[in-house]
All heavy atoms as a GROMACS GRO file, in nm:
protein
  641
    1MET      N    1  12.537   7.127  10.898
    1MET     CA    2  12.440   7.223  10.944
    1MET      C    3  12.320   7.148  11.001
    1MET      O    4  12.268   7.056  10.940
    1MET     CB    5  12.397   7.310  10.826
    1MET     CG    6  12.298   7.413  10.864
    1MET     SD    7  12.268   7.520  10.723
    1MET     CE    8  12.113   7.583  10.764
    2LEU      N    9  12.277   7.185  11.118
    2LEU     CA   10  12.160   7.124  11.179
    2LEU      C   11  12.039   7.213  11.160
    2LEU      O   12  12.050   7.334  11.151
    2LEU     CB   13  12.182   7.106  11.329
    2LEU     CG   14  12.279   6.997  11.370
    2LEU    CD1   15  12.295   6.997  11.521
    2LEU    CD2   16  12.231   6.862  11.323
    3ALA      N   17  11.925   7.150  11.154
    3ALA     CA   18  11.800   7.223  11.142
    3ALA      C   19  11.704   7.171  11.247
    3ALA      O   20  11.718   7.059  11.295
    3ALA     CB   21  11.741   7.203  11.002
    4ASN      N   22  11.608   7.252  11.284
    4ASN     CA   23  11.513   7.212  11.385
    4ASN      C   24  11.384   7.165  11.319
    4ASN      O   25  11.283   7.233  11.321
    4ASN     CB   26  11.487   7.327  11.482
    4ASN     CG   27  11.408   7.281  11.603
    4ASN    OD1   28  11.404   7.163  11.631
    4ASN    ND2   29  11.345   7.375  11.670
    5HIS      N   30  11.389   7.050  11.259
    5HIS     CA   31  11.269   6.986  11.206
    5HIS      C   32  11.287   6.836  11.218
    5HIS      O   33  11.395   6.786  11.249
    5HIS     CB   34  11.236   7.030  11.063
    5HIS     CG   35  11.351   7.021  10.968
    5HIS    ND1   36  11.393   6.902  10.914
    5HIS    CD2   37  11.434   7.116  10.920
    5HIS    CE1   38  11.497   6.924  10.834
    5HIS    NE2   39  11.523   7.053  10.837
    6THR      N   40  11.182   6.763  11.195
    6THR     CA   41  11.182   6.621  11.228
    6THR      C   42  11.280   6.538  11.146
    6THR      O   43  11.319   6.431  11.189
    6THR     CB   44  11.041   6.562  11.212
    6THR    OG1   45  10.994   6.587  11.080
    6THR    CG2   46  10.946   6.624  11.314
    7SER      N   47  11.323   6.584  11.031
    7SER     CA   48  11.416   6.504  10.951
    7SER      C   49  11.555   6.499  11.014
    7SER      O   50  11.638   6.418  10.974
    7SER     CB   51  11.424   6.556  10.808
    7SER     OG   52  11.478   6.686  10.805
    8VAL      N   53  11.580   6.581  11.114
    8VAL     CA   54  11.709   6.577  11.183
    8VAL      C   55  11.721   6.446  11.262
    8VAL      O   56  11.832   6.404  11.296
    8VAL     CB   57  11.728   6.702  11.271
    8VAL    CG1   58  11.649   6.691  11.399
    8VAL    CG2   59  11.874   6.726  11.302
    9ALA      N   60  11.611   6.378  11.287
    9ALA     CA   61  11.615   6.249  11.358
    9ALA      C   62  11.700   6.148  11.283
    9ALA      O   63  11.768   6.066  11.346
    9ALA     CB   64  11.474   6.196  11.379
   10THR      N   65  11.700   6.152  11.151
   10THR     CA   66  11.782   6.058  11.074
   10THR      C   67  11.930   6.082  11.099
   10THR      O   68  12.008   5.986  11.105
   10THR     CB   69  11.752   6.066  10.923
   10THR    OG1   70  11.772   6.200  10.879
   10THR    CG2   71  11.610   6.024  10.893
   11LEU      N   72  11.968   6.206  11.118
   11LEU     CA   73  12.107   6.238  11.150
   11LEU      C   74  12.143   6.180  11.287
   11LEU      O   75  12.248   6.119  11.304
   11LEU     CB   76  12.129   6.390  11.150
   11LEU     CG   77  12.264   6.438  11.199
   11LEU    CD1   78  12.374   6.394  11.103
   11LEU    CD2   79  12.265   6.587  11.216
   12PHE      N   80  12.054   6.198  11.384
   12PHE     CA   81  12.080   6.144  11.517
   12PHE      C   82  12.086   5.992  11.516
   12PHE      O   83  12.166   5.932  11.586
   12PHE     CB   84  11.975   6.193  11.617
   12PHE     CG   85  11.988   6.339  11.651
   12PHE    CD1   86  11.877   6.422  11.650
   12PHE    CD2   87  12.110   6.395  11.684
   12PHE    CE1   88  11.888   6.556  11.682
   12PHE    CE2   89  12.122   6.529  11.716
   12PHE     CZ   90  12.010   6.609  11.715
   13LYS      N   91  12.001   5.929  11.436
   13LYS     CA   92  12.005   5.783  11.425
   13LYS      C   93  12.140   5.737  11.371
   13LYS      O   94  12.198   5.640  11.420
   13LYS     CB   95  11.894   5.733  11.332
   13LYS     CG   96  11.757   5.740  11.391
   13LYS     CD   97  11.655   5.692  11.290
   13LYS     CE   98  11.514   5.714  11.336
   13LYS     NZ   99  11.415   5.674  11.235
   14ARG      N  100  12.189   5.806  11.270
   14ARG     CA  101  12.318   5.770  11.211
   14ARG      C  102  12.430   5.789  11.313
   14ARG      O  103  12.521   5.706  11.323
   14ARG     CB  104  12.342   5.855  11.086
   14ARG     CG  105  12.458   5.809  11.004
   14ARG     CD  106  12.466   5.878  10.871
   14ARG     NE  107  12.475   6.022  10.890
   14ARG     CZ  108  12.423   6.110  10.806
   14ARG    NH1  109  12.358   6.071  10.699
   14ARG    NH2  110  12.436   6.239  10.829
   15ILE      N  111  12.422   5.894  11.392
   15ILE     CA  112  12.524   5.918  11.495
   15ILE      C  113  12.521   5.808  11.600
   15ILE      O  114  12.626   5.760  11.644
   15ILE     CB  115  12.503   6.057  11.558
   15ILE    CG1  116  12.540   6.166  11.458
   15ILE    CG2  117  12.584   6.072  11.686
   15ILE    CD1  118  12.502   6.306  11.501
   16VAL      N  119  12.402   5.764  11.640
   16VAL     CA  120  12.391   5.657  11.740
   16VAL      C  121  12.450   5.527  11.686
   16VAL      O  122  12.522   5.456  11.757
   16VAL     CB  123  12.245   5.638  11.785
   16VAL    CG1  124  12.227   5.510  11.864
   16VAL    CG2  125  12.199   5.756  11.868
   17VAL      N  126  12.424   5.496  11.559
   17VAL     CA  127  12.480   5.375  11.498
   17VAL      C  128  12.632   5.384  11.495
   17VAL      O  129  12.703   5.287  11.531
   17VAL     CB  130  12.423   5.353  11.355
   17VAL    CG1  131  12.500   5.247  11.280
   17VAL    CG2  132  12.276   5.317  11.364
   18GLN      N  133  12.686   5.498  11.457
   18GLN     CA  134  12.831   5.516  11.455
   18GLN      C  135  12.888   5.508  11.596
   18GLN      O  136  12.994   5.445  11.617
   18GLN     CB  137  12.867   5.651  11.392
   18GLN     CG  138  12.839   5.657  11.244
   18GLN     CD  139  12.858   5.796  11.188
   18GLN    OE1  140  12.873   5.895  11.260
   18GLN    NE2  141  12.855   5.807  11.055
   19TYR      N  142  12.821   5.566  11.694
   19TYR     CA  143  12.867   5.558  11.832
   19TYR      C  144  12.870   5.412  11.880
   19TYR      O  145  12.966   5.369  11.943
   19TYR     CB  146  12.778   5.640  11.924
   19TYR     CG  147  12.805   5.613  12.070
   19TYR    CD1  148  12.915   5.669  12.132
   19TYR    CD2  149  12.723   5.529  12.143
   19TYR    CE1  150  12.944   5.642  12.265
   19TYR    CE2  151  12.751   5.502  12.276
   19TYR     CZ  152  12.860   5.558  12.336
   19TYR     OH  153  12.888   5.530  12.467
   20ASP      N  154  12.764   5.338  11.848
   20ASP     CA  155  12.757   5.199  11.891
   20ASP      C  156  12.873   5.117  11.835
   20ASP      O  157  12.932   5.034  11.904
   20ASP     CB  158  12.625   5.135  11.851
   20ASP     CG  159  12.508   5.186  11.934
   20ASP    OD1  160  12.531   5.242  12.043
   20ASP    OD2  161  12.393   5.171  11.888
   21LYS      N  162  12.907   5.143  11.709
   21LYS     CA  163  13.020   5.072  11.648
   21LYS      C  164  13.151   5.107  11.718
   21LYS      O  165  13.233   5.020  11.746
   21LYS     CB  166  13.030   5.106  11.499
   21LYS     CG  167  12.921   5.046  11.415
   21LYS     CD  168  12.936   5.089  11.270
   21LYS     CE  169  12.822   5.037  11.185
   21LYS     NZ  170  12.832   5.085  11.046
   22MET      N  171  13.171   5.235  11.746
   22MET     CA  172  13.294   5.278  11.813
   22MET      C  173  13.298   5.228  11.957
   22MET      O  174  13.403   5.186  12.005
   22MET     CB  175  13.306   5.430  11.809
   22MET     CG  176  13.335   5.483  11.671
   22MET     SD  177  13.338   5.663  11.658
   22MET     CE  178  13.437   5.711  11.795
   23ARG      N  179  13.186   5.231  12.025
   23ARG     CA  180  13.181   5.186  12.166
   23ARG      C  181  13.207   5.036  12.175
   23ARG      O  182  13.271   4.990  12.268
   23ARG     CB  183  13.044   5.222  12.224
   23ARG     CG  184  13.029   5.192  12.370
   23ARG     CD  185  13.103   5.296  12.452
   23ARG     NE  186  13.060   5.295  12.589
   23ARG     CZ  187  13.128   5.234  12.687
   23ARG    NH1  188  13.240   5.173  12.663
   23ARG    NH2  189  13.081   5.237  12.810
   24LYS      N  190  13.156   4.963  12.078
   24LYS     CA  191  13.177   4.818  12.076
   24LYS      C  192  13.326   4.784  12.068
   24LYS      O  193  13.373   4.691  12.131
   24LYS     CB  194  13.102   4.757  11.957
   24LYS     CG  195  13.108   4.608  11.948
   24LYS     CD  196  13.026   4.558  11.830
   24LYS     CE  197  13.037   4.408  11.816
   24LYS     NZ  198  12.960   4.361  11.700
   25ARG      N  199  13.400   4.864  11.993
   25ARG     CA  200  13.545   4.844  11.977
   25ARG      C  201  13.626   4.924  12.079
   25ARG      O  202  13.747   4.913  12.082
   25ARG     CB  203  13.587   4.886  11.837
   25ARG     CG  204  13.530   4.802  11.727
   25ARG     CD  205  13.588   4.839  11.593
   25ARG     NE  206  13.630   4.979  11.587
   25ARG     CZ  207  13.615   5.058  11.484
   25ARG    NH1  208  13.559   5.013  11.376
   25ARG    NH2  209  13.657   5.182  11.487
   26ASN      N  210  13.559   5.005  12.160
   26ASN     CA  211  13.626   5.095  12.254
   26ASN      C  212  13.727   5.186  12.184
   26ASN      O  213  13.832   5.219  12.238
   26ASN     CB  214  13.694   5.018  12.367
   26ASN     CG  215  13.595   4.967  12.467
   26ASN    OD1  216  13.496   5.033  12.496
   26ASN    ND2  217  13.619   4.849  12.519
   27ALA      N  218  13.691   5.228  12.064
   27ALA     CA  219  13.778   5.314  11.984
   27ALA      C  220  13.778   5.456  12.042
   27ALA      O  221  13.674   5.508  12.082
   27ALA     CB  222  13.729   5.318  11.840
   28TYR      N  223  13.894   5.516  12.048
   28TYR     CA  224  13.914   5.655  12.090
   28TYR      C  225  13.877   5.680  12.236
   28TYR      O  226  13.855   5.795  12.275
   28TYR     CB  227  13.835   5.753  12.001
   28TYR     CG  228  13.864   5.738  11.854
   28TYR    CD1  229  13.772   5.679  11.769
   28TYR    CD2  230  13.985   5.782  11.801
   28TYR    CE1  231  13.800   5.665  11.634
   28TYR    CE2  232  14.012   5.768  11.667
   28TYR     CZ  233  13.920   5.709  11.584
   28TYR     OH  234  13.946   5.695  11.452
   29LEU      N  235  13.868   5.579  12.319
   29LEU     CA  236  13.823   5.599  12.456
   29LEU      C  237  13.935   5.598  12.558
   29LEU      O  238  13.914   5.639  12.672
   29LEU     CB  239  13.719   5.493  12.494
   29LEU     CG  240  13.589   5.500  12.414
   29LEU    CD1  241  13.497   5.386  12.454
   29LEU    CD2  242  13.520   5.633  12.434
   30GLU      N  243  14.053   5.555  12.521
   30GLU     CA  244  14.164   5.547  12.617
   30GLU      C  245  14.197   5.683  12.678
   30GLU      O  246  14.222   5.694  12.796
   30GLU     CB  247  14.288   5.487  12.551
   30GLU     CG  248  14.280   5.337  12.533
   30GLU     CD  249  14.258   5.263  12.664
   30GLU    OE1  250  14.324   5.297  12.764
   30GLU    OE2  251  14.175   5.172  12.665
   31GLY      N  252  14.195   5.786  12.598
   31GLY     CA  253  14.224   5.920  12.648
   31GLY      C  254  14.122   5.966  12.750
   31GLY      O  255  14.156   6.033  12.849
   32TYR      N  256  13.996   5.930  12.730
   32TYR     CA  257  13.891   5.970  12.824
   32TYR      C  258  13.904   5.896  12.956
   32TYR      O  259  13.874   5.949  13.061
   32TYR     CB  260  13.753   5.944  12.764
   32TYR     CG  261  13.719   6.038  12.652
   32TYR    CD1  262  13.728   5.998  12.519
   32TYR    CD2  263  13.676   6.168  12.680
   32TYR    CE1  264  13.698   6.086  12.417
   32TYR    CE2  265  13.645   6.256  12.579
   32TYR     CZ  266  13.656   6.214  12.446
   32TYR     OH  267  13.625   6.301  12.347
   33LYS      N  268  13.946   5.770  12.951
   33LYS     CA  269  13.956   5.688  13.073
   33LYS      C  270  14.057   5.746  13.172
   33LYS      O  271  14.050   5.719  13.291
   33LYS     CB  272  13.996   5.545  13.037
   33LYS     CG  273  13.887   5.470  12.965
   33LYS     CD  274  13.933   5.330  12.927
   33LYS     CE  275  13.827   5.256  12.850
   33LYS     NZ  276  13.873   5.124  12.808
   34LYS      N  277  14.149   5.828  13.124
   34LYS     CA  278  14.251   5.888  13.209
   34LYS      C  279  14.203   6.017  13.278
   34LYS      O  280  14.266   6.065  13.370
   34LYS     CB  281  14.376   5.918  13.128
   34LYS     CG  282  14.440   5.792  13.070
   34LYS     CD  283  14.553   5.827  12.977
   34LYS     CE  284  14.605   5.702  12.908
   34LYS     NZ  285  14.701   5.732  12.804
   35GLU      N  286  14.092   6.071  13.231
   35GLU     CA  287  14.041   6.198  13.285
   35GLU      C  288  13.949   6.173  13.404
   35GLU      O  289  13.884   6.069  13.414
   35GLU     CB  290  13.966   6.275  13.176
   35GLU     CG  291  14.053   6.312  13.057
   35GLU     CD  292  14.167   6.404  13.093
   35GLU    OE1  293  14.149   6.492  13.179
   35GLU    OE2  294  14.276   6.387  13.035
   36ALA      N  295  13.942   6.270  13.493
   36ALA     CA  296  13.867   6.257  13.618
   36ALA      C  297  13.720   6.218  13.601
   36ALA      O  298  13.673   6.127  13.668
   36ALA     CB  299  13.879   6.386  13.698
   37PRO      N  300  13.644   6.283  13.513
   37PRO     CA  301  13.502   6.248  13.505
   37PRO      C  302  13.478   6.103  13.460
   37PRO      O  303  13.374   6.046  13.488
   37PRO     CB  304  13.444   6.344  13.403
   37PRO     CG  305  13.544   6.451  13.387
   37PRO     CD  306  13.676   6.395  13.426
   38PHE      N  307  13.574   6.045  13.391
   38PHE     CA  308  13.555   5.911  13.335
   38PHE      C  309  13.641   5.806  13.405
   38PHE      O  310  13.647   5.692  13.360
   38PHE     CB  311  13.588   5.912  13.186
   38PHE     CG  312  13.508   6.014  13.110
   38PHE    CD1  313  13.566   6.132  13.067
   38PHE    CD2  314  13.374   5.993  13.084
   38PHE    CE1  315  13.493   6.226  12.998
   38PHE    CE2  316  13.299   6.087  13.015
   38PHE     CZ  317  13.358   6.204  12.972
   39ALA      N  318  13.705   5.842  13.514
   39ALA     CA  319  13.793   5.748  13.584
   39ALA      C  320  13.714   5.628  13.638
   39ALA      O  321  13.766   5.517  13.643
   39ALA     CB  322  13.866   5.818  13.697
   40ASP      N  323  13.590   5.650  13.678
   40ASP     CA  324  13.508   5.541  13.733
   40ASP      C  325  13.439   5.460  13.625
   40ASP      O  326  13.376   5.360  13.654
   40ASP     CB  327  13.403   5.598  13.828
   40ASP     CG  328  13.466   5.662  13.950
   40ASP    OD1  329  13.576   5.619  13.990
   40ASP    OD2  330  13.405   5.756  14.004
   41GLY      N  331  13.445   5.504  13.503
   41GLY     CA  332  13.379   5.434  13.393
   41GLY      C  333  13.331   5.531  13.288
   41GLY      O  334  13.343   5.653  13.303
   42LEU      N  335  13.277   5.476  13.186
   42LEU     CA  336  13.232   5.558  13.073
   42LEU      C  337  13.080   5.570  13.069
   42LEU      O  338  13.020   5.584  12.964
   42LEU     CB  339  13.285   5.498  12.942
   42LEU     CG  340  13.437   5.490  12.934
   42LEU    CD1  341  13.480   5.410  12.813
   42LEU    CD2  342  13.499   5.628  12.931
   43GLY      N  343  13.020   5.567  13.187
   43GLY     CA  344  12.875   5.574  13.197
   43GLY      C  345  12.815   5.702  13.142
   43GLY      O  346  12.702   5.702  13.093
   44GLU      N  347  12.890   5.810  13.147
   44GLU     CA  348  12.838   5.936  13.093
   44GLU      C  349  12.814   5.928  12.943
   44GLU      O  350  12.720   5.988  12.892
   44GLU     CB  351  12.932   6.052  13.127
   44GLU     CG  352  12.928   6.088  13.273
   44GLU     CD  353  12.994   6.220  13.302
   44GLU    OE1  354  12.976   6.315  13.223
   44GLU    OE2  355  13.064   6.229  13.404
   45PHE      N  356  12.900   5.853  12.875
   45PHE     CA  357  12.878   5.833  12.731
   45PHE      C  358  12.749   5.755  12.708
   45PHE      O  359  12.672   5.786  12.617
   45PHE     CB  360  12.996   5.758  12.668
   45PHE     CG  361  13.117   5.843  12.647
   45PHE    CD1  362  13.233   5.819  12.719
   45PHE    CD2  363  13.117   5.946  12.556
   45PHE    CE1  364  13.345   5.897  12.700
   45PHE    CE2  365  13.228   6.024  12.536
   45PHE     CZ  366  13.343   5.999  12.608
   46ASP      N  367  12.726   5.653  12.790
   46ASP     CA  368  12.605   5.573  12.775
   46ASP      C  369  12.481   5.654  12.810
   46ASP      O  370  12.376   5.639  12.746
   46ASP     CB  371  12.615   5.447  12.862
   46ASP     CG  372  12.731   5.358  12.819
   46ASP    OD1  373  12.762   5.354  12.699
   46ASP    OD2  374  12.789   5.291  12.907
   47GLU      N  375  12.492   5.741  12.910
   47GLU     CA  376  12.380   5.829  12.944
   47GLU      C  377  12.351   5.925  12.829
   47GLU      O  378  12.234   5.953  12.798
   47GLU     CB  379  12.411   5.908  13.071
   47GLU     CG  380  12.411   5.824  13.197
   47GLU     CD  381  12.454   5.904  13.319
   47GLU    OE1  382  12.437   6.027  13.319
   47GLU    OE2  383  12.505   5.841  13.413
   48ALA      N  384  12.456   5.978  12.767
   48ALA     CA  385  12.438   6.069  12.654
   48ALA      C  386  12.372   5.996  12.537
   48ALA      O  387  12.286   6.053  12.469
   48ALA     CB  388  12.572   6.127  12.612
   49ARG      N  389  12.409   5.870  12.517
   49ARG     CA  390  12.346   5.791  12.411
   49ARG      C  391  12.198   5.774  12.440
   49ARG      O  392  12.115   5.786  12.349
   49ARG     CB  393  12.412   5.654  12.400
   49ARG     CG  394  12.356   5.572  12.286
   49ARG     CD  395  12.391   5.424  12.299
   49ARG     NE  396  12.341   5.349  12.187
   49ARG     CZ  397  12.215   5.310  12.173
   49ARG    NH1  398  12.125   5.342  12.263
   49ARG    NH2  399  12.178   5.241  12.067
   50ALA      N  400  12.162   5.749  12.565
   50ALA     CA  401  12.022   5.735  12.603
   50ALA      C  402  11.945   5.865  12.579
   50ALA      O  403  11.831   5.863  12.532
   50ALA     CB  404  12.011   5.692  12.749
   51VAL      N  405  12.008   5.977  12.607
   51VAL     CA  406  11.943   6.108  12.584
   51VAL      C  407  11.918   6.128  12.435
   51VAL      O  408  11.809   6.171  12.394
   51VAL     CB  409  12.029   6.222  12.642
   51VAL    CG1  410  11.979   6.357  12.594
   51VAL    CG2  411  12.032   6.216  12.792
   52VAL      N  412  12.015   6.094  12.353
   52VAL     CA  413  11.998   6.109  12.207
   52VAL      C  414  11.890   6.014  12.157
   52VAL      O  415  11.809   6.050  12.072
   52VAL     CB  416  12.131   6.088  12.133
   52VAL    CG1  417  12.111   6.085  11.983
   52VAL    CG2  418  12.230   6.198  12.170
   53THR      N  419  11.886   5.893  12.211
   53THR     CA  420  11.782   5.797  12.171
   53THR      C  421  11.644   5.850  12.209
   53THR      O  422  11.549   5.838  12.130
   53THR     CB  423  11.808   5.660  12.238
   53THR    OG1  424  11.939   5.615  12.201
   53THR    CG2  425  11.706   5.557  12.194
   54ASP      N  426  11.631   5.909  12.326
   54ASP     CA  427  11.504   5.970  12.366
   54ASP      C  428  11.468   6.086  12.273
   54ASP      O  429  11.351   6.105  12.239
   54ASP     CB  430  11.510   6.020  12.510
   54ASP     CG  431  11.516   5.907  12.611
   54ASP    OD1  432  11.486   5.791  12.575
   54ASP    OD2  433  11.554   5.934  12.727
   55LEU      N  434  11.567   6.162  12.234
   55LEU     CA  435  11.545   6.274  12.142
   55LEU      C  436  11.494   6.223  12.007
   55LEU      O  437  11.402   6.281  11.948
   55LEU     CB  438  11.674   6.353  12.124
   55LEU     CG  439  11.667   6.478  12.037
   55LEU    CD1  440  11.574   6.581  12.097
   55LEU    CD2  441  11.807   6.535  12.020
   56ILE      N  442  11.551   6.114  11.960
   56ILE     CA  443  11.505   6.053  11.835
   56ILE      C  444  11.358   6.013  11.847
   56ILE      O  445  11.277   6.040  11.758
   56ILE     CB  446  11.592   5.931  11.797
   56ILE    CG1  447  11.732   5.976  11.759
   56ILE    CG2  448  11.528   5.851  11.684
   56ILE    CD1  449  11.833   5.862  11.749
   57GLY      N  450  11.325   5.951  11.960
   57GLY     CA  451  11.186   5.913  11.983
   57GLY      C  452  11.092   6.033  11.986
   57GLY      O  453  10.981   6.026  11.933
   58GLU      N  454  11.137   6.141  12.044
   58GLU     CA  455  11.056   6.262  12.049
   58GLU      C  456  11.034   6.320  11.909
   58GLU      O  457  10.923   6.361  11.876
   58GLU     CB  458  11.123   6.366  12.139
   58GLU     CG  459  11.043   6.491  12.160
   58GLU     CD  460  10.921   6.472  12.248
   58GLU    OE1  461  10.920   6.378  12.328
   58GLU    OE2  462  10.827   6.552  12.235
   59TYR      N  463  11.138   6.323  11.828
   59TYR     CA  464  11.122   6.371  11.690
   59TYR      C  465  11.030   6.280  11.610
   59TYR      O  466  10.949   6.326  11.531
   59TYR     CB  467  11.258   6.383  11.620
   59TYR     CG  468  11.326   6.515  11.644
   59TYR    CD1  469  11.443   6.522  11.718
   59TYR    CD2  470  11.276   6.633  11.591
   59TYR    CE1  471  11.507   6.643  11.740
   59TYR    CE2  472  11.338   6.754  11.612
   59TYR     CZ  473  11.454   6.759  11.687
   59TYR     OH  474  11.516   6.879  11.708
   60GLU      N  475  11.041   6.149  11.631
   60GLU     CA  476  10.953   6.057  11.559
   60GLU      C  477  10.809   6.074  11.605
   60GLU      O  478  10.716   6.065  11.524
   60GLU     CB  479  11.000   5.913  11.578
   60GLU     CG  480  11.127   5.885  11.501
   60GLU     CD  481  11.183   5.746  11.526
   60GLU    OE1  482  11.143   5.680  11.625
   60GLU    OE2  483  11.269   5.703  11.448
   61GLU      N  484  10.790   6.097  11.733
   61GLU     CA  485  10.655   6.122  11.785
   61GLU      C  486  10.599   6.252  11.727
   61GLU      O  487  10.480   6.262  11.701
   61GLU     CB  488  10.659   6.130  11.938
   61GLU     CG  489  10.526   6.152  12.003
   61GLU     CD  490  10.431   6.035  11.990
   61GLU    OE1  491  10.477   5.921  11.970
   61GLU    OE2  492  10.309   6.058  12.001
   62ALA      N  493  10.685   6.350  11.704
   62ALA     CA  494  10.640   6.478  11.647
   62ALA      C  495  10.589   6.463  11.505
   62ALA      O  496  10.515   6.548  11.457
   62ALA     CB  497  10.754   6.580  11.652
   63GLU      N  498  10.627   6.355  11.439
   63GLU     CA  499  10.580   6.332  11.303
   63GLU      C  500  10.439   6.273  11.299
   63GLU      O  501  10.378   6.269  11.194
   63GLU     CB  502  10.676   6.239  11.229
   63GLU     CG  503  10.811   6.302  11.204
   63GLU     CD  504  10.909   6.206  11.140
   63GLU    OE1  505  10.888   6.084  11.148
   63GLU    OE2  506  11.006   6.254  11.081
   64THR      N  507  10.389   6.228  11.413
   64THR     CA  508  10.257   6.167  11.416
   64THR      C  509  10.148   6.274  11.419
   64THR      O  510  10.172   6.388  11.456
   64THR     CB  511  10.240   6.074  11.538
   64THR    OG1  512  10.248   6.151  11.657
   64THR    CG2  513  10.345   5.965  11.538
   65GLU      N  514  10.031   6.232  11.383
   65GLU     CA  515   9.917   6.322  11.375
   65GLU      C  516   9.874   6.372  11.512
   65GLU      O  517   9.826   6.483  11.528
   65GLU     CB  518   9.801   6.248  11.308
   65GLU     CG  519   9.678   6.330  11.284
   65GLU     CD  520   9.571   6.249  11.215
   65GLU    OE1  521   9.605   6.167  11.129
   65GLU    OE2  522   9.453   6.270  11.248
   66ARG      N  523   9.892   6.291  11.613
   66ARG     CA  524   9.840   6.325  11.746
   66ARG      C  525   9.940   6.396  11.835
   66ARG      O  526   9.915   6.415  11.954
   66ARG     CB  527   9.790   6.200  11.815
   66ARG     CG  528   9.894   6.095  11.837
   66ARG     CD  529   9.833   5.968  11.898
   66ARG     NE  530   9.933   5.866  11.905
   66ARG     CZ  531  10.020   5.851  12.003
   66ARG    NH1  532  10.019   5.935  12.104
   66ARG    NH2  533  10.108   5.754  12.002
   67TYR      N  534  10.053   6.439  11.783
   67TYR     CA  535  10.158   6.497  11.866
   67TYR      C  536  10.112   6.623  11.938
   67TYR      O  537  10.126   6.634  12.058
   67TYR     CB  538  10.282   6.527  11.782
   67TYR     CG  539  10.396   6.581  11.864
   67TYR    CD1  540  10.461   6.502  11.956
   67TYR    CD2  541  10.440   6.713  11.850
   67TYR    CE1  542  10.566   6.550  12.033
   67TYR    CE2  543  10.544   6.762  11.925
   67TYR     CZ  544  10.607   6.680  12.016
   67TYR     OH  545  10.711   6.728  12.091
   68LEU      N  546  10.057   6.718  11.867
   68LEU     CA  547  10.013   6.843  11.929
   68LEU      C  548   9.867   6.839  11.970
   68LEU      O  549   9.822   6.920  12.049
   68LEU     CB  550  10.036   6.961  11.834
   68LEU     CG  551  10.183   6.994  11.807
   68LEU    CD1  552  10.193   7.107  11.706
   68LEU    CD2  553  10.255   7.030  11.935
   69ASN      N  554   9.793   6.744  11.916
   69ASN     CA  555   9.652   6.731  11.947
   69ASN      C  556   9.625   6.586  11.988
   69ASN      O  557   9.601   6.501  11.904
   69ASN     CB  558   9.567   6.769  11.826
   69ASN     CG  559   9.420   6.768  11.857
   69ASN    OD1  560   9.379   6.747  11.970
   69ASN    ND2  561   9.339   6.790  11.755
   70PRO      N  562   9.629   6.556  12.117
   70PRO     CA  563   9.612   6.418  12.162
   70PRO      C  564   9.478   6.357  12.124
   70PRO      O  565   9.464   6.236  12.118
   70PRO     CB  566   9.625   6.426  12.314
   70PRO     CG  567   9.664   6.564  12.347
   70PRO     CD  568   9.650   6.647  12.225
   71ASP      N  569   9.379   6.439  12.095
   71ASP     CA  570   9.247   6.388  12.058
   71ASP      C  571   9.236   6.357  11.909
   71ASP      O  572   9.137   6.300  11.866
   71ASP     CB  573   9.139   6.490  12.096
   71ASP     CG  574   9.135   6.514  12.245
   71ASP    OD1  575   9.166   6.420  12.321
   71ASP    OD2  576   9.102   6.627  12.286
   72ALA      N  577   9.336   6.390  11.830
   72ALA     CA  578   9.329   6.376  11.685
   72ALA      C  579   9.315   6.230  11.642
   72ALA      O  580   9.244   6.200  11.548
   72ALA     CB  581   9.451   6.438  11.618
   73GLY      N  582   9.381   6.140  11.706
   73GLY     CA  583   9.376   5.999  11.665
   73GLY      C  584   9.257   5.924  11.718
   73GLY      O  585   9.228   5.813  11.676
   74LYS      N  586   9.178   5.982  11.810
   74LYS     CA  587   9.067   5.912  11.871
   74LYS      C  588   8.955   5.886  11.773
   74LYS      O  589   8.888   5.783  11.780
   74LYS     CB  590   9.016   5.990  11.992
   74LYS     CG  591   9.112   5.986  12.109
   74LYS     CD  592   9.052   6.054  12.228
   74LYS     CE  593   9.152   6.049  12.344
   74LYS     NZ  594   9.100   6.119  12.461
   75GLU      N  595   8.930   5.977  11.680
   75GLU     CA  596   8.821   5.957  11.585
   75GLU      C  597   8.844   5.832  11.502
   75GLU      O  598   8.756   5.755  11.476
   75GLU     CB  599   8.806   6.077  11.490
   75GLU     CG  600   8.762   6.205  11.557
   75GLU     CD  601   8.881   6.288  11.604
   75GLU    OE1  602   8.990   6.276  11.546
   75GLU    OE2  603   8.863   6.365  11.701
   76LYS      N  604   8.969   5.811  11.461
   76LYS     CA  605   9.001   5.693  11.379
   76LYS      C  606   8.986   5.565  11.458
   76LYS      O  607   8.936   5.466  11.409
   76LYS     CB  608   9.143   5.705  11.324
   76LYS     CG  609   9.159   5.813  11.222
   76LYS     CD  610   9.301   5.820  11.170
   76LYS     CE  611   9.315   5.934  11.071
   76LYS     NZ  612   9.451   5.947  11.020
   77VAL      N  613   9.026   5.566  11.584
   77VAL     CA  614   9.016   5.448  11.668
   77VAL      C  615   8.870   5.417  11.698
   77VAL      O  616   8.826   5.302  11.692
   77VAL     CB  617   9.095   5.467  11.800
   77VAL    CG1  618   9.071   5.353  11.896
   77VAL    CG2  619   9.243   5.482  11.769
   78GLU      N  620   8.790   5.520  11.728
   78GLU     CA  621   8.650   5.501  11.759
   78GLU      C  622   8.571   5.458  11.637
   78GLU      O  623   8.471   5.388  11.649
   78GLU     CB  624   8.592   5.630  11.817
   78GLU     CG  625   8.646   5.662  11.955
   78GLU     CD  626   8.602   5.798  12.006
   78GLU    OE1  627   8.528   5.868  11.934
   78GLU    OE2  628   8.645   5.834  12.117
   79ALA      N  629   8.614   5.497  11.517
   79ALA     CA  630   8.543   5.461  11.394
   79ALA      C  631   8.559   5.312  11.364
   79ALA      O  632   8.473   5.252  11.301
   79ALA     CB  633   8.594   5.544  11.278
   80ASN      N  634   8.668   5.252  11.409
   80ASN     CA  635   8.692   5.108  11.382
   80ASN      C  636   8.612   5.029  11.474
   80ASN      O  637   8.558   4.963  11.517
   80ASN     CB  638   8.840   5.074  11.399
   80ASN     CG  639   8.924   5.138  11.289
   80ASN    OD1  640   8.875   5.160  11.181
   80ASN    ND2  641   9.048   5.167  11.321
   0.00000   0.00000   0.00000
C-alpha cells in the first residue's frame, strides 16, 4: 500500500537500489529487448529511474523547513 507522505521516499529508494542490482546483471530484460519500444535500447528504463530519483529528491526536499516557505531558513542563516 502506498501513501502520499514523505516516508514513501524510503520505499522509492529501496526500489531504485533493487533496480540497480537487476540492471547491473541485466536480469529479466531479454523479453523487453524483443519488443518495439525497447528494440533500440533500454533507455526508457534509465529515464524512469531518473524520474524516480528526482521524485525521491522532491520528497526529501518536502521534509525540510523551507519547502513551502522559502523565507523560513533565512532567519537562521542571517543570525549566524
